[in-house]
Structures are given as structure tokens and as C-alpha cells.
LOMI-918349 format. One line per 3 residues: for each residue x, y, z of C-alpha. Coordinates in steps of 0.25 Angstrom, whole numbers, always signed. Layout:
// residues N
X/Y/Z  ...
//
This chain:
// residues 331
+324/+314/+112  +310/+311/+109  +313/+301/+98
+322/+294/+107  +311/+294/+118  +301/+289/+108
+310/+278/+103  +313/+274/+118  +298/+272/+121
+294/+286/+127  +279/+288/+126  +271/+301/+125
+281/+310/+118  +272/+312/+106  +262/+319/+115
+273/+328/+121  +283/+338/+116  +294/+346/+122
+291/+361/+122  +296/+374/+129  +287/+381/+138
+287/+395/+143  +288/+393/+158  +295/+379/+159
+304/+379/+147  +305/+365/+140  +294/+355/+144
+284/+345/+138  +271/+349/+131  +259/+340/+129
+254/+338/+115  +241/+331/+120  +231/+331/+131
+236/+323/+143  +226/+320/+155  +233/+320/+169
+239/+307/+172  +240/+303/+158  +254/+297/+153
+261/+308/+146  +275/+302/+144  +283/+289/+146
+298/+288/+146  +303/+274/+145  +313/+268/+155
+324/+266/+146  +326/+280/+143  +325/+286/+157
+338/+291/+163  +340/+283/+176  +351/+278/+184
+348/+264/+179  +350/+268/+165  +363/+275/+168
+369/+263/+174  +364/+254/+163  +371/+263/+152
+382/+254/+146  +392/+266/+147  +388/+274/+159
+383/+263/+167  +397/+256/+170  +403/+270/+174
+391/+272/+184  +392/+259/+190  +407/+261/+193
+404/+272/+202  +402/+268/+217  +394/+273/+224
+385/+275/+212  +382/+289/+207  +369/+296/+212
+357/+295/+204  +358/+309/+200  +373/+308/+196
+370/+295/+188  +359/+302/+180  +367/+314/+178
+379/+306/+173  +370/+298/+164  +365/+311/+158
+378/+317/+156  +384/+304/+150  +373/+303/+140
+375/+318/+136  +390/+316/+134  +389/+304/+125
+392/+307/+110  +385/+295/+105  +374/+285/+109
+364/+289/+120  +356/+296/+109  +342/+295/+116
+347/+299/+130  +356/+310/+124  +344/+316/+117
+337/+318/+130  +350/+324/+136  +350/+334/+125
+336/+338/+128  +339/+341/+142  +342/+356/+146
+356/+360/+144  +356/+368/+157  +347/+369/+170
+343/+380/+179  +343/+373/+192  +350/+379/+204
+363/+372/+203  +366/+380/+190  +363/+394/+197
+375/+403/+197  +380/+408/+210  +372/+421/+209
+359/+414/+205  +361/+404/+217  +363/+416/+226
+349/+421/+224  +345/+408/+231  +354/+410/+243
+347/+407/+256  +338/+396/+249  +339/+381/+250
+341/+382/+234  +353/+389/+236  +359/+380/+247
+355/+367/+239  +360/+372/+226  +374/+376/+233
+374/+362/+239  +370/+355/+225  +381/+363/+218
+392/+358/+227  +386/+344/+227  +386/+344/+212
+401/+348/+211  +405/+337/+221  +396/+326/+214
+403/+330/+201  +417/+329/+206  +412/+315/+211
+407/+311/+198  +420/+315/+191  +428/+306/+201
+418/+294/+201  +414/+293/+187  +416/+304/+177
+431/+304/+178  +431/+289/+178  +424/+287/+165
+428/+300/+157  +425/+292/+144  +410/+292/+148
+410/+305/+156  +419/+315/+149  +421/+326/+159
+419/+337/+149  +404/+332/+148  +403/+329/+163
+407/+342/+169  +400/+347/+182  +391/+356/+174
+387/+344/+166  +384/+336/+179  +376/+348/+184
+368/+348/+172  +365/+333/+172  +362/+333/+187
+352/+345/+184  +346/+336/+173  +344/+325/+183
+338/+334/+194  +328/+341/+185  +324/+330/+176
+325/+318/+184  +313/+310/+190  +312/+303/+203
+303/+291/+206  +302/+281/+218  +301/+267/+213
+292/+256/+219  +304/+250/+226  +306/+264/+233
+319/+266/+225  +319/+279/+216  +323/+282/+202
+327/+295/+196  +326/+296/+181  +326/+306/+169
+316/+304/+158  +318/+310/+145  +307/+319/+140
+300/+318/+153  +311/+326/+159  +306/+338/+150
+293/+339/+158  +293/+351/+167  +287/+352/+181
+274/+357/+186  +269/+356/+200  +255/+357/+194
+255/+343/+188  +255/+330/+196  +268/+322/+197
+266/+314/+184  +280/+307/+180  +280/+292/+184
+290/+281/+183  +286/+267/+181  +295/+258/+189
+291/+246/+181  +294/+251/+167  +304/+262/+171
+296/+272/+162  +294/+286/+166  +280/+292/+163
+274/+306/+164  +259/+308/+166  +251/+320/+164
+252/+328/+177  +239/+335/+173  +231/+337/+161
+238/+342/+149  +233/+347/+135  +241/+348/+123
+252/+359/+124  +253/+359/+139  +266/+357/+145
+267/+343/+153  +273/+344/+167  +278/+334/+177
+279/+337/+192  +293/+336/+198  +287/+336/+212
+284/+345/+223  +297/+353/+222  +299/+367/+228
+306/+378/+219  +320/+377/+226  +320/+362/+221
+314/+365/+207  +325/+376/+205  +336/+367/+211
+333/+355/+202  +325/+360/+191  +329/+374/+189
+315/+381/+190  +305/+385/+200  +290/+387/+201
+284/+400/+204  +272/+394/+211  +278/+381/+216
+268/+374/+226  +279/+366/+231  +289/+377/+234
+296/+377/+247  +307/+384/+254  +318/+375/+261
+321/+381/+274  +335/+377/+280  +335/+377/+295
+349/+375/+301  +356/+376/+315  +371/+376/+316
+377/+365/+325  +384/+375/+333  +370/+381/+338
+367/+379/+352  +361/+365/+356  +363/+360/+342
+364/+346/+345  +352/+345/+354  +344/+352/+343
+349/+343/+332  +344/+331/+340  +330/+338/+340
+330/+342/+325  +334/+327/+322  +323/+322/+331
+313/+331/+323  +318/+326/+310  +326/+339/+307
+341/+343/+307  +349/+355/+311  +348/+359/+296
+335/+357/+290  +329/+361/+276  +314/+362/+278
+305/+365/+266  +295/+377/+268  +283/+375/+259
+271/+383/+255  +262/+373/+262  +271/+371/+274
+279/+384/+276  +283/+381/+290  +285/+366/+292
+285/+361/+306  +300/+356/+305  +304/+371/+303
+298/+374/+317  +304/+361/+323  +318/+364/+318
+317/+379/+323  +311/+375/+337  +323/+365/+339
+333/+376/+334  +328/+386/+344  +328/+377/+356
+336/+382/+368  +343/+375/+379  +331/+375/+388
+322/+369/+377  +332/+358/+373  +332/+354/+388
+318/+350/+387  +316/+347/+373  +311/+333/+369
+315/+327/+356  +301/+326/+351  +296/+339/+356
+301/+348/+344  +289/+347/+335  +281/+358/+342
+283/+371/+349  +294/+370/+360  +291/+383/+368
+287/+398/+365  +302/+403/+365  +306/+392/+355
+295/+395/+346
//
């Protein structure tokens, strides 16, 4: 992979090496000193995995363009990765990257039923159950819309649902998202840069140059030779880290708990309360994050105050009066 990257114009590889670390597993080690903010690595536009490049491929592109409405960004990238992996010849550079990817992931969609039951009652459990169902439905749709239509390009023995789950997890755990100057967004995978592990102790330091299309990684802190180089995936709580990336941080400063508040439509005065919730920017079912810095958000109290309103409260309640204490019995 590294020879292909250098031939393609990648910069910085001579000062880095892939290595195994005790806590994080495989990652990237610095071979020299880097000062915070200094450019560490640049991956050129031409070898990034993007939707644009998938559509430009002479074999894959026509099949993708035939699907209407178009596939989602995630499904396009997942299909692109599986397509390259399945080719017996050609695509040597991209295939060298795919070969370097993990063969399996530990994100929550791969949990056994017994493992997932340990998380029962959490948002991770609920979201993972929903994701598993959605993945099954999406896979059936892909077979009907594109895989089954072009079996010469997508042999079904190499495009199974397990292959699809692996490719999706590759996109989720290694994709990078950027907002462009025109306010559109781009999701991409950058070979080698996707080997960098996460640390909440470094600044966000991977940047996309919209003019050149290149992806660069800057030093998120000072590094000396032998240090592991990190990027920051963003302020993600542990439940999302586990769902998308397959790990948690023991002292995660961005950790949170997703509190799900719900009221059944058959509850007394549900319609009146639903109007009040909506006027307050809420709904009859809300997921609200409780964080270390804000363990009891105002919208939790706002939701519960509306939920506990009785008939006498509703008769005098004003739409804009749900942001504070209503009365002592309600409180």
C-alpha cells in the first residue's frame, strides 16, 4: 500500500510507520519530532474513496448511475469498497488498501444476542436493534436495485449481507466528513490516514482542501519520535464510539447518557400535550443527552412538566408558559 501511495503523490510517509500499540492496537507511529500544527501527512485527491470517484469508475459508474433514486453516500462507498475487493485483476492500488483494512469489526452491530442483552435498557441497545433491522432491509433493496441487476460486477457470493455489514462498518469507522465552502458536505476515506486512532486529548487536526481535493493531517499536539500519532474523531460519547468504532474510552470527557422520554398516544390529554411539546421544540418521544457538564438539561424538566399536566393545568396553560415552574403540585 505504501509504495502505491508514494507513487500517487502522498507526502509524509517516510516520517511515519504503521505499528501495533498495547492499548489501541494498530496505529501510526511518528519517526521524527512534529510540532503542534505541523503537517504530518497528505493524501492526494486522486486516491481518496469518494462518491465522485465511484461514479467516475468506468465499470462501476454506469451501474451506479442506472439506480434511481441514487444510492445513499454510505451505500455508494460500501459498494465501491466491496467492488474493488471482489476484482480479480486491476485496481491494484486500491485493493492494497482494502487488504490492509481489518477483516472484522467490534462495533455493536456485530454483537451476539447475548452480548447485546447486556446493554438492554440503554440507547445503544435500541439503536443497534434498529440498525440491524435497517441493514437487513437495505441489503434486500441493494440486491433488487443493483447487485442482482449486474451480477457480472457484483457476484452475490462476494456481496453477501455479512460483506455488506463489513463494508458499512468500514465506512462508519474510517470515513471522514467535511463541510465544503458552498455548504455542501463530503464523506471520504483516505488510505493510511484512516489508520490513525482517536484521542480526545488532541485537537481536531484532519483537514480537507476543497480547492485541491487533498486530505491532510496536522499534528494535534507535539510529538516526539516513537509517539503514536492521533486524530480527534470529534466530541463523541461512548455509546456512539462503541456503535460506530467498536471501542469506548474509560475517562471520556464527552460521555453522555441518552435519556428516552416517551408518552403513549392513549395517555390522558395526549393531543393537548403534544401541541405543547411541539411548541417547546419537543415531541411525545424525545431522546435527550445527559452529559457530565449538563446532567439535567432544561428540556428534560420541560418535557416532564408537560407530561404531568392535569385537566385544570391544561385549561389555563399558555403555549409559551412551559419553560418554567407551573405550580407546586406539578413540580
